[in-house]
DRENFI-750883 format. One line per field, with one value per residue (C-alpha): residue number from 0; residue in three letters; x, y, z. Coordinates in Angstrom, 3 decimals, always signed. Example, Ala and Ser with C-alpha at 12.3 -4.5 7.8 and 13.67 -1.06 7.14 Angstrom:
// residues 2
pos = [0|1]
code = [Ala|Ser]
xx = [+12.300|+13.670]
yy = [-4.500|-1.060]
zz = [+7.800|+7.140]
***
This chain:
// residues 454
pos = [0|1|2|3|4|5|6|7|8|9|10|11|12|13|14|15|16|17|18|19|20|21|22|23|24|25|26|27|28|29|30|31|32|33|34|35|36|37|38|39|40|41|42|43|44|45|46|47|48|49|50|51|52|53|54|55|56|57|58|59|60|61|62|63|64|65|66|67|68|69|70|71|72|73|74|75|76|77|78|79|80|81|82|83|84|85|86|87|88|89|90|91|92|93|94|95|96|97|98|99|100|101|102|103|104|105|106|107|108|109|110|111|112|113|114|115|116|117|118|119|120|121|122|123|124|125|126|127|128|129|130|131|132|133|134|135|136|137|138|139|140|141|142|143|144|145|146|147|148|149|150|151|152|153|154|155|156|157|158|159|160|161|162|163|164|165|166|167|168|169|170|171|172|173|174|175|176|177|178|179|180|181|182|183|184|185|186|187|188|189|190|191|192|193|194|195|196|197|198|199|200|201|202|203|204|205|206|207|208|209|210|211|212|213|214|215|216|217|218|219|220|221|222|223|224|225|226|227|228|229|230|231|232|233|234|235|236|237|238|239|240|241|242|243|244|245|246|247|248|249|250|251|252|253|254|255|256|257|258|259|260|261|262|263|264|265|266|267|268|269|270|271|272|273|274|275|276|277|278|279|280|281|282|283|284|285|286|287|288|289|290|291|292|293|294|295|296|297|298|299|300|301|302|303|304|305|306|307|308|309|310|311|312|313|314|315|316|317|318|319|320|321|322|323|324|325|326|327|328|329|330|331|332|333|334|335|336|337|338|339|340|341|342|343|344|345|346|347|348|349|350|351|352|353|354|355|356|357|358|359|360|361|362|363|364|365|366|367|368|369|370|371|372|373|374|375|376|377|378|379|380|381|382|383|384|385|386|387|388|389|390|391|392|393|394|395|396|397|398|399|400|401|402|403|404|405|406|407|408|409|410|411|412|413|414|415|416|417|418|419|420|421|422|423|424|425|426|427|428|429|430|431|432|433|434|435|436|437|438|439|440|441|442|443|444|445|446|447|448|449|450|451|452|453]
code = [Met|Lys|Met|Lys|Lys|Val|Thr|Ile|Leu|Lys|Arg|Met|Asn|Ala|Leu|Thr|Leu|Lys|Gln|Gly|Thr|Ala|Val|Phe|Leu|Phe|Ala|Phe|Phe|Leu|Gly|Val|Ser|His|Leu|Phe|Pro|Glu|Ile|Pro|Val|Asn|Ile|Lys|Lys|Ile|Pro|Leu|Pro|Ser|Thr|Ile|Met|Ala|Arg|Glu|Gln|Leu|Ala|Ser|Ala|Ile|Thr|Gly|Pro|Leu|Lys|Ala|Ala|Asp|Ser|Leu|Leu|Pro|Thr|Val|Phe|Gln|Asp|Gly|Ile|His|Gly|Asn|Phe|Ile|Asn|Phe|Phe|Ile|Lys|Lys|Asp|Tyr|Asp|Asp|Ile|Gln|Phe|Tyr|Phe|Ser|Leu|Asp|Asn|Gly|Leu|Asp|Phe|Asn|Asn|Val|Lys|Lys|Gly|Ser|Cys|Ile|Ile|Ile|Arg|Ala|Arg|Val|Ala|Glu|Lys|Lys|Asn|Pro|Val|Arg|Glu|Ile|Arg|Phe|Tyr|Leu|Lys|Asp|Asp|Pro|Asp|Ser|Tyr|Val|Gln|Ile|Ile|Pro|Asp|Lys|Asp|Leu|Asp|Glu|Ser|Leu|Leu|Arg|Ile|Tyr|Leu|Tyr|Gly|Asn|Leu|Met|Gln|Thr|Asp|Ile|Lys|Val|Pro|Leu|Pro|Ile|Glu|Lys|Ile|Val|Ser|Thr|Pro|Phe|Asp|Thr|Ile|Glu|Lys|Leu|Thr|Ser|Gly|Tyr|Val|Asn|Trp|Gly|Phe|Tyr|Leu|Pro|Asp|Pro|Arg|Phe|Ile|Tyr|Ser|Asp|Asp|Val|Leu|Gln|Leu|Ser|Met|Arg|Ile|Leu|Pro|Leu|Leu|Arg|Phe|Leu|His|Asp|Ala|Asp|Asp|Gly|Ala|Met|Asp|Lys|Asn|Gly|Arg|Phe|Val|Tyr|Ile|Lys|Thr|Leu|Lys|Glu|Gln|Gln|Gly|Thr|Gly|Gly|Leu|Asn|Cys|Ser|Gly|Phe|Ala|Lys|Trp|Val|Ile|Asp|Gly|Leu|Tyr|Tyr|Tyr|Lys|Lys|Lys|Ser|Phe|Leu|Asp|Ile|Ser|Leu|Leu|Lys|Gln|Lys|His|Pro|Ala|Asp|Arg|Gly|Asn|Lys|Trp|Ser|Arg|Lys|Leu|Glu|Asp|Arg|Tyr|Asp|Pro|Tyr|Phe|Gly|Leu|Asp|Trp|Thr|Arg|Asn|Leu|Ala|Trp|Ala|Tyr|Glu|Lys|Ile|Asn|Asn|Pro|Gly|Ala|Gly|Tyr|Arg|Ser|Ser|Asp|Val|Thr|Asp|Leu|Ser|Phe|Gln|Ser|Tyr|Val|Asn|Asn|Val|Gly|Phe|Pro|Val|Lys|Ser|Leu|Lys|Thr|Val|Leu|Tyr|Glu|Leu|Ala|Val|Ser|Asp|Pro|Glu|Tyr|Phe|Tyr|Leu|Gly|Ala|Val|Asn|Met|Ile|Thr|Asp|Asn|Pro|Pro|Gly|Leu|Arg|Lys|Tyr|Leu|His|Val|Ile|Val|Leu|Phe|Pro|Ala|Ile|Asp|Ser|His|Gly|Arg|Phe|Ser|Tyr|Val|Ile|Leu|Ser|Arg|Asn|Lys|Glu|Ile|Ser|Leu|Lys|Glu|Leu|Glu|Met|Gln|Tyr|Pro|Asp|Ser|Phe|Val|His|Leu|Val|Arg|Ile|Arg|Ala|Asp|Asn|His|Phe|Asp|Pro|Pro|Gly|Ile|Lys|Phe|Asp|Pro|Val|Leu|Arg|Arg|Leu|Phe]
xx = [+0.000|+1.611|+0.630|-0.956|+1.299|+0.374|+2.197|+1.230|+2.396|-0.303|-2.905|-1.587|-1.849|-5.459|-6.223|-4.814|-7.128|-9.904|-8.072|-6.031|-2.432|-0.753|-0.175|+1.281|+3.587|+4.766|+5.622|+7.305|+9.607|+10.508|+11.767|+9.787|+8.963|+11.679|+9.392|+6.778|+8.249|+5.916|+5.091|+2.787|-0.239|-1.745|+1.135|+0.170|+2.823|+3.919|+4.992|+8.657|+9.835|+9.774|+12.375|+9.990|+9.826|+13.573|+13.714|+10.937|+12.721|+16.039|+14.813|+15.232|+18.832|+19.713|+18.322|+19.181|+22.409|+25.612|+26.438|+23.227|+23.728|+27.385|+26.612|+24.107|+25.110|+24.518|+21.189|+18.998|+15.297|+12.442|+9.445|+6.424|+4.057|+6.016|+8.159|+11.425|+14.717|+16.416|+20.136|+21.130|+24.769|+26.833|+29.812|+31.574|+33.590|+35.290|+32.388|+29.361|+27.772|+26.056|+23.195|+22.446|+19.154|+19.833|+17.088|+19.462|+20.904|+24.362|+26.933|+27.752|+25.661|+27.316|+24.830|+22.042|+18.481|+15.387|+13.875|+17.128|+17.870|+20.832|+20.583|+23.543|+23.816|+26.467|+28.724|+27.021|+25.804|+23.283|+21.657|+18.048|+18.564|+21.724|+20.467|+22.189|+20.707|+18.395|+18.460|+15.766|+16.847|+14.329|+16.061|+18.603|+21.112|+23.420|+22.795|+18.968|+17.623|+15.550|+17.731|+16.200|+18.124|+17.111|+15.695|+16.899|+13.691|+14.478|+10.779|+10.781|+12.975|+13.992|+13.707|+15.773|+15.488|+18.417|+17.935|+20.959|+23.213|+21.168|+19.390|+15.726|+13.887|+15.129|+14.081|+10.771|+9.415|+8.523|+6.539|+8.324|+11.593|+14.210|+14.465|+10.736|+11.307|+13.653|+10.547|+8.121|+6.905|+8.022|+4.443|+3.684|+6.488|+4.995|+1.610|+3.122|+4.961|+2.510|+1.589|+5.156|+6.298|+4.622|+5.858|+4.412|+7.173|+9.904|+8.072|+5.904|+3.529|+4.452|+0.863|-0.078|+2.904|+4.334|+4.642|+6.846|+7.303|+10.545|+12.017|+10.953|+12.399|+15.764|+15.801|+15.140|+17.930|+20.694|+21.248|+21.430|+24.369|+26.895|+25.617|+26.398|+29.705|+31.343|+32.133|+32.964|+30.197|+28.258|+24.489|+21.833|+20.022|+16.327|+16.983|+18.779|+22.301|+25.229|+26.442|+28.457|+26.290|+28.255|+28.451|+25.714|+28.206|+27.838|+30.270|+32.409|+32.444|+30.102|+29.182|+28.765|+27.311|+28.582|+26.675|+24.241|+23.780|+23.074|+20.348|+18.794|+19.051|+16.980|+14.301|+14.304|+13.498|+10.278|+9.589|+9.818|+7.010|+4.641|+5.833|+7.643|+10.570|+13.568|+14.140|+15.848|+19.275|+18.913|+15.903|+17.695|+20.660|+18.469|+19.686|+17.431|+19.523|+16.447|+15.704|+19.155|+22.470|+23.169|+24.632|+28.201|+27.710|+25.899|+29.077|+30.799|+28.137|+29.855|+33.298|+32.442|+28.805|+28.464|+24.709|+24.652|+23.765|+20.990|+19.396|+19.826|+18.081|+15.298|+14.767|+14.612|+12.023|+10.095|+9.931|+8.715|+6.210|+4.636|+3.459|+0.692|+0.742|+1.195|+1.047|+4.072|+6.836|+10.621|+10.897|+7.684|+9.500|+12.014|+12.193|+11.895|+9.347|+10.997|+10.049|+13.420|+15.898|+16.123|+16.157|+18.670|+17.274|+18.867|+21.374|+19.358|+20.487|+23.883|+25.197|+26.141|+22.391|+21.342|+20.431|+17.957|+16.601|+16.072|+14.358|+11.890|+11.173|+10.643|+8.078|+6.263|+6.535|+6.844|+6.013|+8.952|+12.630|+15.011|+17.639|+20.343|+22.662|+25.730|+27.205|+29.823|+31.725|+34.920|+38.266|+38.386|+37.166|+36.958|+33.447|+31.610|+29.156|+29.372|+27.096|+29.734|+27.862|+24.462|+23.138|+19.948|+18.479|+15.894|+14.784|+12.167|+10.413|+9.872|+6.892|+8.548|+9.061|+12.798|+14.372|+16.844|+18.193|+20.133|+22.404|+23.431|+26.283|+27.547|+26.485|+27.288|+25.986|+27.849|+27.552|+26.699|+30.126|+31.751|+29.693|+30.700|+34.363|+34.332|+32.446|+33.176|+31.132|+28.873|+25.125|+22.686|+19.687|+16.849|+13.992|+11.318|+10.206|+7.200|+8.359|+6.770|+7.178|+7.180|+10.851|+12.212|+16.043|+17.382|+20.249|+20.326|+19.381|+17.769|+16.560|+12.776|+12.983|+15.183|+13.171|+10.149|+11.937|+11.711]
yy = [+0.000|+3.249|+6.141|+9.242|+12.280|+15.944|+19.220|+22.072|+24.350|+22.884|+23.579|+27.144|+27.489|+26.282|+28.908|+31.694|+30.740|+32.012|+35.003|+36.115|+35.415|+37.910|+35.526|+32.813|+35.193|+36.699|+33.255|+32.230|+35.232|+34.820|+31.390|+29.509|+26.500|+24.537|+24.664|+22.608|+19.250|+16.659|+14.402|+11.471|+13.068|+10.042|+9.112|+9.223|+10.324|+9.127|+11.538|+12.256|+11.103|+14.173|+16.061|+18.885|+18.195|+18.699|+21.633|+23.452|+23.126|+24.419|+26.974|+30.077|+29.179|+28.247|+31.477|+33.770|+35.357|+33.549|+32.808|+30.807|+28.854|+28.181|+26.786|+24.087|+20.593|+17.196|+15.697|+12.713|+13.526|+11.055|+12.148|+10.914|+11.474|+9.864|+7.516|+8.767|+9.063|+12.259|+12.572|+16.245|+17.279|+20.220|+20.798|+24.144|+25.876|+29.224|+30.667|+28.763|+26.314|+23.180|+21.680|+18.032|+16.283|+12.631|+10.024|+7.071|+8.047|+8.295|+10.925|+9.970|+11.725|+9.644|+7.023|+9.537|+8.342|+9.698|+12.619|+13.770|+17.476|+19.862|+23.559|+25.818|+29.294|+31.936|+32.995|+36.359|+37.646|+40.161|+39.598|+39.325|+35.913|+34.197|+30.846|+30.121|+26.794|+23.971|+20.461|+17.810|+14.363|+12.591|+9.198|+7.100|+8.813|+11.800|+13.187|+13.238|+16.222|+19.384|+22.469|+25.720|+29.006|+32.640|+34.567|+38.073|+39.152|+37.854|+37.389|+34.443|+31.430|+29.385|+25.614|+23.223|+19.454|+17.094|+13.412|+11.078|+14.047|+15.504|+18.842|+18.100|+21.367|+24.789|+28.342|+27.338|+30.101|+29.313|+32.214|+32.001|+33.486|+30.803|+31.281|+30.491|+27.259|+26.076|+25.372|+24.522|+20.927|+19.566|+18.747|+22.482|+23.150|+20.474|+22.194|+25.607|+24.278|+21.633|+23.785|+23.355|+20.038|+16.655|+15.362|+11.959|+11.540|+12.046|+10.314|+7.717|+5.542|+1.990|+0.810|+2.700|+1.883|-1.371|-4.194|-7.128|-8.516|-6.597|-7.518|-11.139|-11.404|-9.999|-12.345|-15.317|-14.347|-13.462|-17.013|-18.327|-16.155|-18.656|-21.262|-19.023|-18.852|-15.966|-15.996|-13.190|-12.755|-15.546|-16.025|-18.749|-19.209|-19.952|-23.650|-23.141|-23.754|-21.588|-19.872|-16.866|-13.848|-12.752|-16.105|-18.141|-21.010|-23.285|-22.789|-25.661|-26.858|-25.511|-22.370|-18.865|-15.386|-11.881|-8.786|-8.872|-12.613|-12.237|-9.634|-12.059|-14.853|-12.742|-11.963|-15.559|-16.706|-14.691|-15.245|-19.039|-19.218|-17.512|-18.783|-22.074|-20.928|-18.632|-15.474|-15.629|-13.955|-13.023|-10.866|-9.224|-8.290|-6.326|-2.766|+0.275|+3.032|+5.099|+5.464|+6.442|+7.809|+10.090|+9.982|+10.057|+7.278|+5.079|+4.950|+3.393|+0.778|-2.154|-1.433|-0.447|-1.541|+1.349|+0.970|-2.760|-2.380|+0.116|-2.035|-5.204|-3.850|-2.240|-5.439|-7.486|-5.165|-5.007|-8.773|-9.253|-6.385|-7.789|-10.883|-8.815|-5.825|-6.914|-3.300|-2.232|-0.415|-0.650|+2.332|+1.893|+0.646|+3.513|+5.409|+9.039|+10.783|+11.312|+14.332|+15.281|+14.126|+15.251|+12.426|+12.731|+11.122|+7.698|+8.407|+8.277|+9.642|+10.333|+7.384|+9.828|+10.547|+6.916|+6.454|+9.329|+7.986|+4.547|+6.052|+7.946|+4.820|+2.758|+5.302|+6.008|+2.575|+0.023|-2.990|-2.664|-3.512|-2.193|-3.029|-0.412|+0.292|+2.103|+4.518|+7.230|+9.292|+7.456|+8.476|+5.700|+7.100|+10.546|+11.753|+8.465|+7.463|+3.753|+1.501|-0.432|-2.426|-3.845|-4.037|-5.174|-2.994|-3.739|-0.631|-1.110|+0.424|-2.302|-2.757|-0.494|+2.333|+1.738|+2.254|-0.291|-1.398|-4.261|-3.822|-6.979|-6.876|-9.853|-12.604|-10.746|-8.035|-4.720|-1.456|+1.871|+3.114|+0.271|+1.186|+4.852|+3.947|+1.576|+3.985|+7.558|+10.377|+7.833|+7.652|+4.780|+4.296|+2.442|+0.273|-0.973|-4.575|-5.573|-7.900|-11.298|-13.815|-16.684|-17.047|-20.215|-19.939|-20.993|-23.427|-24.334|-27.854|-28.550|-31.745|-31.860|-31.012|-27.941|-26.760|-26.201|-23.136|-21.497]
zz = [+0.000|-1.131|+1.083|-0.380|-0.283|-0.356|+0.134|+2.405|-0.387|-2.629|+0.067|+0.337|-3.439|-3.345|-0.715|-2.852|-5.695|-3.457|-1.994|-4.993|-5.907|-3.591|-0.704|-2.919|-4.766|-1.489|-0.133|-3.382|-3.544|+0.102|-0.865|+1.768|-0.379|+1.452|+4.481|+2.691|+1.658|+0.214|+3.137|+3.887|+5.547|+7.288|+9.590|+13.246|+15.731|+19.129|+21.883|+22.411|+25.865|+28.093|+30.138|+30.993|+34.731|+35.140|+32.728|+34.546|+37.899|+36.536|+33.994|+36.155|+36.989|+33.384|+31.930|+34.857|+36.086|+35.207|+38.837|+39.323|+36.088|+36.880|+40.319|+39.261|+40.323|+38.666|+39.702|+38.876|+38.533|+38.495|+36.481|+38.414|+35.496|+32.649|+34.753|+33.238|+35.064|+33.884|+34.492|+34.607|+34.270|+33.056|+30.785|+30.900|+28.225|+27.902|+25.906|+27.158|+29.583|+28.292|+30.312|+29.559|+30.298|+29.547|+29.515|+29.643|+33.033|+31.434|+30.565|+26.966|+24.320|+21.606|+22.834|+23.264|+23.871|+22.169|+24.086|+25.689|+25.587|+25.566|+26.422|+25.643|+27.143|+26.718|+29.591|+29.777|+33.107|+31.855|+28.485|+27.414|+25.816|+27.092|+25.691|+22.378|+21.401|+22.502|+21.068|+21.432|+20.220|+17.988|+17.817|+19.677|+17.414|+18.047|+14.554|+14.720|+16.597|+16.592|+16.929|+18.189|+18.089|+18.719|+15.795|+14.991|+16.647|+20.112|+20.838|+18.422|+17.679|+14.637|+14.408|+12.281|+11.989|+11.389|+10.670|+10.633|+9.934|+7.072|+7.363|+6.630|+7.358|+8.378|+9.302|+10.851|+13.081|+16.682|+18.226|+21.576|+22.842|+23.319|+27.106|+27.277|+25.327|+28.092|+30.199|+27.376|+26.777|+23.425|+22.437|+22.664|+20.200|+17.937|+18.002|+17.277|+14.210|+12.963|+9.949|+8.676|+10.147|+9.909|+13.256|+12.466|+9.900|+12.488|+15.357|+13.588|+15.532|+14.458|+14.908|+11.758|+9.511|+10.822|+8.310|+9.238|+5.705|+5.065|+8.449|+8.092|+4.592|+5.653|+8.665|+6.372|+3.991|+6.470|+7.815|+4.241|+3.190|+4.555|+2.066|-0.923|-2.774|-4.564|-8.286|-10.683|-13.262|-11.543|-11.448|-11.617|-14.907|-15.438|-14.858|-11.543|-12.927|-11.876|-15.040|-16.163|-16.955|-19.992|-21.795|-20.042|-19.852|-16.851|-13.970|-12.812|-9.210|-6.534|-8.446|-7.073|-7.470|-8.036|-6.867|-9.808|-9.485|-5.775|-6.416|-8.922|-6.320|-3.893|-6.491|-7.774|-4.238|-4.396|-8.096|-7.835|-5.271|-7.693|-11.080|-10.258|-12.366|-12.182|-14.190|-17.574|-17.551|-21.222|-20.359|-17.442|-19.669|-22.066|-22.584|-22.735|-24.352|-25.203|-21.470|-20.170|-21.318|-24.277|-27.764|-26.405|-23.841|-26.387|-28.434|-25.404|-24.612|-26.301|-24.859|-21.273|-20.718|-18.231|-17.593|-16.883|-13.180|-13.880|-16.592|-14.509|-11.393|-13.404|-15.392|-12.177|-10.644|-13.915|-14.298|-10.738|-10.908|-14.079|-12.170|-10.585|-12.917|-16.546|-17.715|-15.655|-17.507|-17.454|-15.084|-13.113|-9.989|-9.853|-6.564|-7.624|-5.420|-2.038|+0.027|+1.468|-1.193|-4.810|-7.335|-10.172|-13.294|-13.958|-11.163|-7.956|-4.589|-2.969|-0.980|+1.787|+2.212|+1.945|+5.621|+5.453|+2.169|+3.708|+6.748|+4.571|+2.544|+5.701|+6.913|+3.636|+1.946|+4.764|+2.565|+0.165|-0.052|-2.699|-5.273|-5.673|-8.595|-7.231|-9.755|-10.077|-12.630|-13.580|-15.043|-17.622|-19.865|-18.235|-17.478|-18.072|-15.352|-14.650|-12.610|-10.735|-8.122|-7.159|-3.593|-1.868|+0.897|+3.587|+5.551|+8.267|+11.257|+13.845|+16.155|+18.755|+16.263|+15.889|+12.478|+11.163|+7.804|+6.263|+3.240|+1.383|-1.090|-3.049|-0.663|+2.552|+4.842|+4.824|+6.724|+5.175|+6.211|+4.242|+1.192|+1.444|+1.840|-1.118|-3.400|-2.238|-3.754|-5.420|-6.003|-5.764|-8.034|-6.306|-7.527|-5.147|-4.701|-2.617|+0.165|+0.615|+3.416|+0.900|+0.055|-1.535|-1.493|-4.912|-5.139|-1.429|-0.460|+2.907|+4.417|+4.941|+8.639|+8.193|+5.230|+7.445|+8.798|+5.394]
***
């Protein structure tokens, strides 16, 4: 089920049709369209764990004279309403004092827990707004937080949202001075900014988006990786034989898979349940020069085959999609319509932003996993973009609302950091595949008892 998406900007535009174009043109020339990303509108949110009880008790000292702020001591609070233990401690610098409200009862914000808060104030004894910054952490992740800073008009504040290190939304007005926000519940901030922020996207309630098919499929595949062997240019043909992709000649010995062959192995495991056959390599090798590349790159097709990974992943998704949708097209499974990342035609998304991309997909399309074609501009020949690698990705939100992902690359699991190191400054083009809990692992023999597990 693909969720309906809508933009607040579109709703604003509809309003101006009734009231004239002045409001819309004013907003456009102010450049505020970045405040209105296209977002799933039917995602329910869960509350962020609260530190308000501790913040309220310490607010006057934090925002008051420097001497009072400087003399605060570490304390552990117990929130009688929410049941949280809040560990309060301080770090001092030459320029500022940092007040930490930690919900994991620890001192290390590299392992920060969702709902924790940091307040930073300047070492200024007398100033209307000594508070420089407030951070509320949205995830168990040090790079996912709401940042609030004073606006030029000190009676208001500005809000920014970072998710896994990527700036998602910025310059959102909060009609409160920042020293007032020190003692303001986070749900009040949510209400004040709900016209610009879909908080359900950042704090999704898993009851409304949870689908265990992607998690279950990845959990079925992971234990099977040790049964697979590696082979350059290796794949299984439509008859289940290990062959070489280029020549279709049968491999000798145990047989193995390369990255493209492994992606086919995953799709074959789903395809076989429905069609009682495996996919034909000849069909997956079909090129589509009219849909990608240019006149210059087409001259290099025979020598370098630069678009093999893109055509292969699209052909895999296309073949599987046509089982239930015979009218599907070659590009119908492309991931192009994300709210917070710009899609580059036939190129995809930066690998450095992949974690944020996977999070958005897990929230907006919880029933899908993905094939990725990793690509980059190469020096041989100069300026040619090549699709160098194929990966399989399983992003998911679990039943507790926690985001996780699995990346499989050539018969093994890898980390995102490994992928970035191996292919720096690269992009990944994604196609979506609907997950299914019926997976029949090709080429792996089990005895009847063990096979019941699969």
